[in-house]
N, C-alpha and C positions, 0 to 999 in steps of 0.2 A: 223871504222870497216865496211866492206861491208855488206849491207843489203841483205838478201836472195832475189833472183829474184822474187819468187812467192809473197812474202809480198810486194815488191816494185810495181810489176805489178798490184796487187789488188788496192793499194792506188792510183796509177795513173789512173786506170780505173774509180774509184769512182769519182775522182776530174775532170777528163778531158773528159770522154766519154759523148756524147750527145745522149740520148736514143730517137731518133726521128722516129724510124721505126713505121709506122702506124699500121702494124700487131701486133707488140710487145705491143704498147700502148693499142690497143683494147683488146688484149688477157689479159693483166695485169688488165684491168678494170673488165673483167669477173672473173679473179682469186680472186680479192678483194671481189667482190660480192659473189662468191661461198664460200670463206673462212669465211666470216662473217655470211652467212647463216648457215654454219656448226657450227659455234660458238654459235649462238642463239639456234639451235636445242639441243646442248649439255647441255644447261641450264635446260633441262627436266630430266637430270640424276643426282640424289642425290650424286652418287659417284664422279661426277665432281664438283658439287656446294659446296660440303663440303671443297674443297681445295681452294675456291675462297675467295676474300676479302683481307683485310690487313693481314700482317704477324702475328701481334698480335692484339687482340681485340681493337676496337675503335681507330685504328691508321690511320684513313683516314685524308686527308689533304685538306685544302681549295684550290680550283683551281687545284686539282690533275687531272691526266689523268683519263678519265671515262672508265669504263669497259662496253662495249656494252651489252644491255639487263639487266643491273643491276643498282643499285643506288650507286655503289661504285665509289669513287674518291680517287685515290691512287698515291703514288710516282711512277714515270715511271718504275722503276725496277720491283716493285710488280705488277703494271698494265700489264707489258709485260708478266709476268708469268701467270696472269689470262687469258689474251687474247690468248696467245699461247696455253695454256692448253685447253681452250674451242675449239679452231680451230681444234686441233688434237684428241680430246677425242674420237670421234665416228669413227675414221679412214675413214672419208668421204671427206677429202680435197684432193687437187691435188697431183700428184705424178711425180717423175722423176726416170726413170729406166735406168741404164747403168752398168758399172762395180760395181758402188756403187748405192744404192737406197736412197730415201729420199722424203721429202715433202716440196718443197720450200716455199709454202704459210705459213709454220711455222714462217717464218721471219716477217710476218705481225704483230705478237705480239709486237716485239720491235719497228718496224717502226711506227705503229699507236700510240703506247703509247707515244713515245718521241715527235712525231709531234703534237699530241693533247695537251700534257703537255706544250710544248713550246708556242703554241697558247694561252693557258689559262693563261700564265704568260708573256704576251708581255710587260707589264710595267717593268718587271725585265730584260727581254731580249732585249727590244728596237729594235725588228726586225719586218718586215712585217709578217703577218700571213702566215703560210705554207698552200698551197693549196693541194687538192687531186692530182693535177698534180705532186707535189713533191713526194707524196706517190707512184704514178705510176712509176716515174723514179727510186725511191729507190727500189721498188719491182723488176723491170726489172733487176737491177744490182745485187740484192741479189740472184735472181734466177740464174743469169749467173755465179756468183762466185761459188755458191754451185754446180750447175749442171756441169760446165766445169771441176772442180776438180774431180767430180764423173765419168766423161766419161771413164777414163782408170785406175782409182785408186780404188781398192777394199779394203775398211776398214773392211767389214764384214768377209772376209776370214781370217782376223787376230783377229777376235773376238771383233772388235771395232765398236761402234755404230755411225750411220750416223748423229746424232744430233750435233756432233762436227762441221760439215760443216754449220749447222745453226748458231752456235755460231760465227764462223769465218765470214760468210757472213753478219750477223746482226751487228757484231762489226764494220765492214767496213762501211756499209751504214748508220748506226745510227750515227757514228762519223761524217760522211759527212753531215747529216741533222743538226747536232749540229754546223756546220760551221768549222769543223776540216780541217786542211791543210794536205798535204801529210804526213808530219812527224807524226802528231797526229794519222792519220789513220794507219800508219805503227806500231805505238806503240800499239794501241788497237788490231790490228790483230795479232801482235806477241804475245801479252799476251793471246789471244784466243788459239793460238797453244800451248803455254806453259802450259795451263790448262790440256793438254792431251786429252784423249778420254774416254768416258764411255764404260764399257763392255756391250756387247749385251746380257748378261745373262738374263735380264728381258724380252727378246723377244722370248725365246726358252724354250721348255720343258726341265727339270721339273720345271723351275722357271718363266714361263710366268706370267706376272702380270701387274698391272695397271700403273706401272712406265712408260711403253711404251706410255701411254696416256698423261703423263705430262712431259716427258723428254725433248720434244721440247720447251715447255713453259719455262722450267728451262734453256735451252740453250740460247734462245733469251733474257731472262731476265738477264742472266749473261753477255751477250753481251752489253746490255744497261749499266750495271755497269762498264764494262771495257771502254766503250766509254766515259762515264762521267769522269772516272779517267784520261783518256787520255787528255780530255779537261782541266783537272786541272794540266797538265804538268807531269803526271806520265810517267816514262821512259818506253821504250820498249826494246826488245832483238833482235838485228839485225839478228843474226844467230840462232834464235830459232829452225829453221828446220834443218839446215845443220851442226851445230857444232858437232864435233866428240864426241862420247861417251854420251854426255848429251842432244843432240838435238832430235827433234821429229823423224827424219828419223832413227837414230841409235836405239833409245829406243823402238819405237813402229812400225816401218815400215821396219824392217829387213835391215836397212841401205840403202834402196833404195830411191832416190829422186822421187818426184811425176812426172808422165808422163802427161804433159799438152798438150792436143790434138790440141788446137786451141786458137786463141786470144779471149779475152772477147768481146762480142758484144751483140746480142739480140737473139741468137740461142735458148737458153733454154726456155725462156718464150713462144716463138713462137711454140715450139714443146712440150709444157707441156701436161700431161695426166690428164684429169678430171675424177673424179668418178661421173658419171651422175645419174644412177638409183639405185645403191645399195652400201652400205658400205662394201666393200670386199677388202682385201689385193690385190694389183693390179695384181700380177702374177696369181690370180684366176679369174680376171674379165671376161675373155672370156669363162672360164669354167662355171661360173655361168650363163652367157648369153646363153650358149649352153644348160645348164640344164633347164633353163626356157623354151627354145624352145622345149625341149623334154618332158616337164611336161605333156602335153596332151596325149602323147603316153604311159606314165608309171603310171599315177596317179591311174588308176583302176587295175593295175597289180603289185603293190608293192610286194605282197607276192610271186609273180612268178619270181622275179628278181634273176638270178643266179650270175651275175657279172656285174660290170660297169668298162669299160676300158677308161682310160684317157691318151692321149698322150699330153705331156707338155714339158716345157723348163727346163733346168738344175736348174736355180735359184728357181723355184717352188719346185722341188724335195728337194732342200737343206734347204729351210726355212719354207715351209708350208705343207709338207707331214707328217702329224702327225697321229699316231695310238695310241690306248689306251685311257685312261680317259683324258678328257679335264676339267680343274678345274674352269675356270671362263670365263667371256666374252672376256677378252684379249687373252685367249688361243684359244677360238673358232673362233674369227675373223681372226686368222692366221692359220687356218686349212682348206686346200683345200677340204678335204673329207667332213668336216662338212658343209661348205658353199654349196658345190655341192649337198649334201643330202637334204638340205633345199630347194634348187631350184627345184630339181626333185620332191620332195614330195608336196611342197606347191605352186610352180610356181612363187615365189617371194623371196626376201630377204631384210629384214630391220633390224635396230639395235635391235629391240625387240627379234628377233630370237636368239640372242647371250645370252640372260639373263638366269639365272639358272632355272627359272620356266618353260621356254619353252624347254630347252635342255633335260628335263626329258622324252620327248616323245621317247619311246623305238624304234620306227621305224628309228630314226636318226642314232643311233649307229649300228643298224643292217645293214643299208644300207652302212655305212662307212666301215664296215668289209668286204663288198663284192667288194670294189673298188681296182683296180690295176692301179698304176701310172707308165708310161713308158716314158723315155726321147726320144723325137724326135730330133736327132742331127741337123736337118735343122732348127727347131724352135730355138734351142740354138744358132746356128750360126747367124741367122737373128735377133735374140734378140739384139746382139751387133753391128749389121750393122748400122752405123750412118744414112744411107739413108732409112732404113726400120724401125728399132726399133719395130720389130715384138714382140707381146706378145701373142703367139698363144696357144690355147688348142683345142683338139678334143675329143669329148665324144660320147660313144656308149654304150647302155644298151643291155645286152643279157639275155634272159629269159630261164627258165628251160625246156621249150618245144622245144628249139633249134632255136626259132625265135629271131629277134633282131630289135631294133629301127634303124632309120636312123643314120648314123655317122655325127654328126654336128661338123664341123670345123669352128672356128672363129679365124682369124689371127690378126685382129686389133680391140681392144675394142672400145666401143662407144666413150670413151673420147679421143681417138687418134686424132692427127691432120688430118689424112686422112678422118675422119668422122665428122669434125667440123660442116658442114652445118646441119647434122642430129642432132648433140648433143646440139648446143647452145640454141635452143628454149626449149629443155628439161632441160637444166641447169638453165634457168630462172624459169621454173616451179618448179624445185627443191628448188631454193632460196625462191620463193614465199611461198611454203608450209612450209619451215623451219622457215621463219620469222613469219608466222601466228601463230606459236605455242606460241609466247611470246609477240609480238608487236601489238599495236593498228592498226586497218586496215588502217587508214589514213597514219600512218608512213610506213607501208608496201608499200603502193602505191607510196609514195614519194621516198623511197629508190629504188624501182624497176624502177621507171621512170628515176631517176638519173643514175642508173647503166646501162641504155640502151641508154644514150645520152653522147657521149664522151666529147663534149664541155662543157656541163653543169656540168658533173661529175668532170672534171679536174679543173673547175673554182671555185668550192666550197671550202671555208676554211675548214680545217680538223676538227676543233672543231664543226663546224656547222653540218658537215656530221655525226660525232659521236653522236651528240645530237638527231639525228633522231632515234637512237636505244634506245628508252626509253621503259622500261618493262611495262607490264600491271599492 
């Protein structure tokens, strides 16, 4: 039976492509640093930590994969769930925006867990230890698989969640780290497609909930399970995508094959979007930045605000333009009006602002009610332009006496590739602050020093790097 072209191309990319781009490898190093910083910060949230640890009490294993910032040593499937959930919990890790959205650093959960586990069991595997260079290569490829599929294929318009692409990408690169050949990678990837896709119901009102914070951990851990099964000679399904009536295309994609815009290389990681200063859903990043700039002009005139006009892109209108009650932090961090209100009132935005106790401030909902969101067709067009990837918002506040603030338009968020020079020092500061919430100072210094030295970083065995993330 002929294997679907997409599945075959992914398998050959994982086994044959040499990810030697200097820009890609340097950017992947920052991605790993940033993702693990976000993971450590999430350990300060009881809603996250209650989900961590072994699946059942006392089910830790000797020489298991370590969960950074904790004392847990787990089987690699459960470790992947733990790490992936921590990375995504605060909606602060990197982002990819195209026809489909997602967070490619979600794949680090499975990649780090399996690499760490293999190194701690070398006597069983009889292989040289994996280095962080191997993690960098796997991350580049996972980003590319997830991101290239997302370029022209919208799962969200069909009500399907983007974590499917985490499962597919992680299954491919984890099988590769396990030493899988082309056929074994094809088997793992095909099973990832056969699993289907989660509904986006947990990302949208009236059902927005905490699953959106652990869904990616679930996806990358499932990928590790499928990879391990593939390495045990579990069969795959060659036409999982294309077979009539029963395949992914017919069942879930209106019978349409995916439109793959380009060959797999290093494009996605080189153009990844970092969340640098605040944890906000990415379509709102430039709006929040504009709001913070406007804060000095409005902070003493909040009672005089008549309306706030926001010009934005179509995806923002579709997924984060919420009115009415917001029920939990997961609801609030996906509401453009809420995030902008915080920026205008307080001149900042952090994870604490989404918590129930903070959201009770009556000024927030009052200001939300005065906001008007308008699509700018140029923003929507340039959002999809592969050479621009604009994520623009423009904000202006109008007062009851007829006066108005400046109109602040920001086309490219701080985390965009066009602002890398400005962003990277701040990304290091972000990681430093995140690590300091849980790790001893000497470990923070070692991690940050490594993460700013490409040669030393790539040369370090994975398990030794993970051991630096020891909790206080």
